[in-house]
ROSETI-33452 format. One line per 10 residues: number of its first residue (from 1); for each residue y, z, x of C-alpha. Coordinates in Angstrom, 3 decimals. Last residue first. Example, Ala and Ser with C-alpha at 12.3 -4.5 7.8 and 13.67 -1.06 7.14 Angstrom:
BEGIN
2> -1.060:7.140:13.670 ~ -4.500:7.800:12.300
This chain:
BEGIN
290> -16.367:-31.696:10.976 ~ -17.871:-29.104:13.539 ~ -14.106:-27.642:14.480 ~ -13.704:-26.912:10.814 ~ -16.946:-24.877:10.488 ~ -15.206:-22.889:14.048 ~ -12.323:-22.283:12.282 ~ -13.745:-20.864:9.051 ~ -16.066:-18.776:11.401 ~ -13.060:-17.552:13.092
280> -11.194:-16.529:10.001 ~ -14.243:-15.248:8.665 ~ -14.888:-12.331:11.511 ~ -10.542:-11.873:11.707 ~ -10.691:-10.826:7.935 ~ -13.706:-9.013:8.086 ~ -12.504:-7.300:11.265 ~ -8.934:-6.460:9.520 ~ -10.566:-4.795:6.718 ~ -12.945:-2.492:8.822
270> -9.947:-1.587:10.902 ~ -8.718:1.514:9.016 ~ -12.845:2.625:8.788 ~ -13.302:2.064:12.381 ~ -10.855:4.293:13.339 ~ -11.977:6.777:10.755 ~ -15.131:6.956:12.328 ~ -14.122:6.988:15.802 ~ -11.868:10.061:14.699 ~ -14.747:11.824:13.470
260> -17.067:11.017:16.228 ~ -14.328:12.349:18.792 ~ -14.161:15.684:16.358 ~ -18.042:16.094:16.518 ~ -18.352:15.327:20.263 ~ -15.136:18.005:20.989 ~ -11.823:17.045:20.233 ~ -8.852:17.504:23.049 ~ -6.275:19.938:21.357 ~ -3.366:18.175:19.754
250> -0.046:20.512:20.272 ~ 3.609:20.582:19.223 ~ 4.631:23.838:19.428 ~ 6.616:26.032:16.806 ~ 5.193:24.142:14.803 ~ 3.511:20.576:15.096 ~ -0.467:21.964:14.941 ~ -3.402:20.367:16.029 ~ -7.050:21.475:16.227 ~ -9.804:19.029:15.230
240> -13.498:20.195:14.484 ~ -12.901:20.372:10.503 ~ -11.995:16.566:11.069 ~ -15.068:15.599:12.099 ~ -16.914:16.103:8.901 ~ -14.255:14.486:7.005 ~ -14.009:11.289:9.307 ~ -18.307:11.260:8.965 ~ -18.245:11.221:5.161 ~ -15.303:8.409:5.541
230> -17.535:6.274:7.802 ~ -20.316:6.908:5.726 ~ -18.870:6.112:2.480 ~ -17.029:3.192:3.849 ~ -20.352:1.489:5.377 ~ -22.228:2.248:2.284 ~ -19.516:0.040:0.334 ~ -19.122:-2.876:2.726 ~ -23.258:-2.864:2.560 ~ -23.233:-2.685:-1.320
220> -20.540:-5.326:-1.697 ~ -22.623:-7.408:0.921 ~ -25.531:-7.189:-1.391 ~ -24.024:-8.309:-4.280 ~ -22.383:-6.418:-7.106 ~ -20.906:-9.598:-9.472 ~ -17.461:-10.007:-10.699 ~ -16.985:-12.319:-13.473 ~ -16.544:-9.293:-15.897 ~ -17.036:-8.987:-19.386
210> -15.982:-6.057:-22.115 ~ -16.835:-5.192:-25.457 ~ -14.543:-3.575:-27.621 ~ -15.221:-0.875:-29.885 ~ -13.059:-1.115:-33.324 ~ -9.713:-2.481:-34.332 ~ -7.716:-1.901:-31.345 ~ -6.883:-5.040:-30.538 ~ -8.093:-8.132:-33.458 ~ -6.819:-11.085:-31.742
200> -3.736:-11.061:-34.025 ~ -2.965:-7.795:-33.329 ~ -2.579:-8.497:-29.291 ~ -0.367:-11.708:-29.884 ~ 1.431:-9.156:-32.256 ~ 2.160:-6.473:-29.688 ~ 2.439:-9.534:-26.407 ~ 5.325:-10.989:-28.629 ~ 7.127:-7.522:-29.729 ~ 6.864:-6.871:-25.863
190> 8.338:-10.252:-24.966 ~ 11.193:-9.671:-27.065 ~ 11.731:-5.996:-25.588 ~ 11.750:-7.701:-22.026 ~ 14.113:-10.771:-23.033 ~ 16.652:-8.081:-24.268 ~ 16.292:-6.012:-21.323 ~ 16.551:-9.070:-18.798 ~ 19.794:-10.123:-20.481 ~ 21.168:-7.073:-20.508
180> 20.084:-6.759:-16.782 ~ 21.712:-10.076:-15.800 ~ 25.217:-9.122:-17.490 ~ 25.053:-5.876:-15.774 ~ 24.750:-7.920:-12.259 ~ 27.168:-10.315:-13.354 ~ 29.737:-7.877:-14.306 ~ 29.226:-5.956:-11.008 ~ 29.053:-9.113:-8.958 ~ 32.656:-10.077:-10.836
170> 34.265:-6.634:-9.982 ~ 33.223:-6.780:-6.331 ~ 34.285:-10.609:-5.597 ~ 31.981:-13.109:-3.249 ~ 29.060:-12.411:-5.351 ~ 30.337:-14.370:-8.399 ~ 27.979:-14.696:-11.584 ~ 29.478:-16.491:-14.695 ~ 29.948:-20.169:-12.908 ~ 27.452:-21.881:-15.371
160> 24.943:-22.556:-12.340 ~ 25.613:-19.069:-10.985 ~ 24.373:-17.700:-14.309 ~ 21.287:-20.087:-14.528 ~ 20.210:-18.911:-10.900 ~ 20.693:-15.474:-12.094 ~ 18.522:-15.784:-14.869 ~ 15.939:-17.698:-13.122 ~ 15.784:-14.658:-10.210 ~ 15.691:-12.409:-12.569
150> 12.640:-14.331:-14.478 ~ 10.854:-13.936:-11.073 ~ 11.742:-10.288:-10.720 ~ 10.370:-9.420:-13.772 ~ 7.001:-10.992:-13.616 ~ 6.416:-9.696:-10.174 ~ 7.032:-6.509:-11.876 ~ 5.385:-7.124:-15.069 ~ 1.806:-7.857:-13.762 ~ 1.496:-3.794:-12.600
140> 2.496:-2.828:-15.717 ~ 0.129:-5.307:-17.212 ~ -2.449:-4.329:-14.997 ~ -2.137:-0.286:-15.657 ~ -1.937:-0.674:-19.110 ~ -4.981:-2.744:-19.693 ~ -6.914:-0.167:-17.266 ~ -5.704:2.530:-19.443 ~ -7.014:0.956:-22.708 ~ -10.174:0.659:-21.148
130> -10.720:3.732:-19.681 ~ -13.470:4.268:-17.404 ~ -15.479:1.361:-17.479 ~ -12.473:-0.897:-17.560 ~ -10.788:1.164:-14.732 ~ -12.295:-1.051:-11.582 ~ -12.950:-4.624:-13.738 ~ -9.531:-4.452:-15.145 ~ -8.080:-3.920:-11.941 ~ -9.800:-6.748:-10.902
120> -8.681:-8.926:-13.655 ~ -5.183:-7.804:-12.956 ~ -5.270:-8.568:-8.969 ~ -6.520:-6.507:-6.322 ~ -6.087:-8.156:-2.948 ~ -2.179:-8.531:-3.099 ~ -1.739:-5.090:-4.511 ~ -3.820:-3.694:-2.084 ~ -2.394:-5.254:0.986 ~ 1.096:-3.930:0.092
110> -0.490:-0.518:-1.151 ~ -1.766:-0.206:2.474 ~ 1.265:-1.129:4.383 ~ 3.031:1.371:2.275 ~ 0.490:3.934:3.449 ~ 1.008:3.048:6.960 ~ 4.689:3.199:6.334 ~ 4.175:6.923:4.945 ~ 1.988:8.365:7.423 ~ 4.189:6.955:10.282
100> 7.352:8.408:8.888 ~ 5.324:11.811:8.587 ~ 4.466:11.399:12.304 ~ 7.825:10.652:13.205 ~ 9.274:13.668:11.416 ~ 6.801:15.833:13.132 ~ 7.817:14.455:16.436 ~ 11.769:15.046:16.082 ~ 11.136:18.465:14.191 ~ 8.787:19.299:17.668
90> 11.223:18.158:19.830 ~ 14.213:19.663:18.336 ~ 17.635:19.247:17.314 ~ 19.664:22.831:17.901 ~ 22.245:23.436:15.026 ~ 25.261:25.077:16.380 ~ 27.321:21.911:14.898 ~ 24.689:19.690:17.095 ~ 22.699:20.896:20.063 ~ 20.414:18.982:22.304
80> 16.543:18.560:22.953 ~ 15.718:21.869:21.948 ~ 11.578:22.938:22.613 ~ 11.104:25.866:20.879 ~ 10.179:24.367:17.107 ~ 11.891:24.796:13.973 ~ 15.445:23.041:13.113 ~ 14.304:21.360:10.149 ~ 17.374:19.283:7.904 ~ 18.422:17.057:11.184
70> 15.228:16.952:12.910 ~ 13.619:15.901:9.840 ~ 16.306:12.843:8.620 ~ 15.436:11.225:12.132 ~ 12.196:9.979:11.641 ~ 12.561:9.177:8.100 ~ 15.395:6.805:8.909 ~ 13.747:5.373:11.657 ~ 10.401:4.582:9.730 ~ 12.586:2.905:6.891
60> 14.240:0.878:9.253 ~ 11.167:-0.454:10.619 ~ 9.799:-0.917:7.159 ~ 12.580:-2.830:6.307 ~ 11.991:-5.080:9.353 ~ 8.670:-5.612:8.896 ~ 9.314:-6.563:5.263 ~ 12.183:-9.031:6.871 ~ 9.911:-10.534:9.009 ~ 7.166:-12.042:6.910
50> 6.253:-14.679:8.724 ~ 4.702:-12.831:11.411 ~ 1.157:-13.453:10.366 ~ 0.223:-12.708:6.974 ~ -3.039:-11.977:6.392 ~ -4.149:-10.854:9.700 ~ -0.679:-9.339:9.888 ~ -0.929:-7.327:7.221 ~ -4.338:-5.830:8.044 ~ -3.174:-4.917:11.559
40> -0.264:-3.039:10.027 ~ -2.807:-0.902:7.986 ~ -5.019:-0.392:10.604 ~ -2.547:0.710:13.207 ~ -0.948:2.741:10.823 ~ -3.979:4.313:9.550 ~ -5.022:4.830:13.415 ~ -1.654:6.726:13.922 ~ -1.854:8.852:11.040 ~ -5.735:10.011:12.242
30> -4.282:10.672:15.637 ~ -1.245:12.703:14.746 ~ -3.969:14.836:12.389 ~ -2.023:14.456:8.837 ~ -4.866:15.317:6.834 ~ -4.244:14.688:3.274 ~ -1.979:11.665:3.799 ~ -4.588:9.641:6.373 ~ -7.633:11.125:4.659 ~ -6.059:10.001:0.762
20> -5.060:5.895:2.153 ~ -8.712:5.476:3.552 ~ -10.500:6.892:0.957 ~ -8.559:5.079:-1.794 ~ -8.515:1.849:-0.472 ~ -12.417:2.013:0.499 ~ -12.942:3.104:-3.390 ~ -11.091:0.026:-4.726 ~ -12.427:-2.457:-2.285 ~ -16.050:-1.297:-3.356
10> -14.982:-1.205:-7.099 ~ -13.418:-4.707:-6.656 ~ -16.383:-6.474:-5.387 ~ -15.665:-8.454:-2.447 ~ -14.252:-11.869:-2.054 ~ -10.510:-10.799:-1.582 ~ -11.928:-9.155:1.543 ~ -12.540:-12.669:3.042 ~ -15.769:-14.035:2.327 ~ -15.255:-17.842:3.245
């Protein structure tokens, strides 16, 4: 199987950079909706419906961000109702909804990015530009799940010793402080061990050579070429798209160039999900032939 994880890190990294930047800086309602649909579909293809807590948390974030904007912003000419002499307008509600969709879609893209781009892939991606920055970035990403697992182990040992109780607020606060203190001490000790290990291996003494197991193959070139062409078509077509949130929410009917740009970004957002679905279907077909 050749899923998205098997593609070259530079091709995958440039893809995620393009698909997220377009959605963040454009804020076109159609592009934001396509970004959210593509990121959510990719996450569902990779995880299914097992990770219900993640989806519920993201849905809660979406609702909160949608409702916050009409509370703090009263722009727009279509009032829905009035609270304390402050109108809640339809335009502010729609702007909050599309802003929330942009943020949640970006979060789903970054969730998939963090799973696909492991530390060795990040070293390959940023190593040519700045080896020290690549090493620092990969170590920082590595320590996030590492700290979470260590925190779970410390909490389990504290519960086994009877020192960490969650049914009492004071005991829970003391237990959380104790766990944080243990984690801080462990992090400092681990940092010293890592520094001594790097010094023993001669890190920083001279120019280091680099080695990577990732080869840029033909499929990587095709994937990168498609990403660049679709990104260029999206950017070219976005200049022909007219929309506004204030004072009246308006989305103009796009012309041929604008429609081509929207279609290009839709295909760009769905490209990873298409690759994953194609490989899953091929894998099941192979299994059926056994």
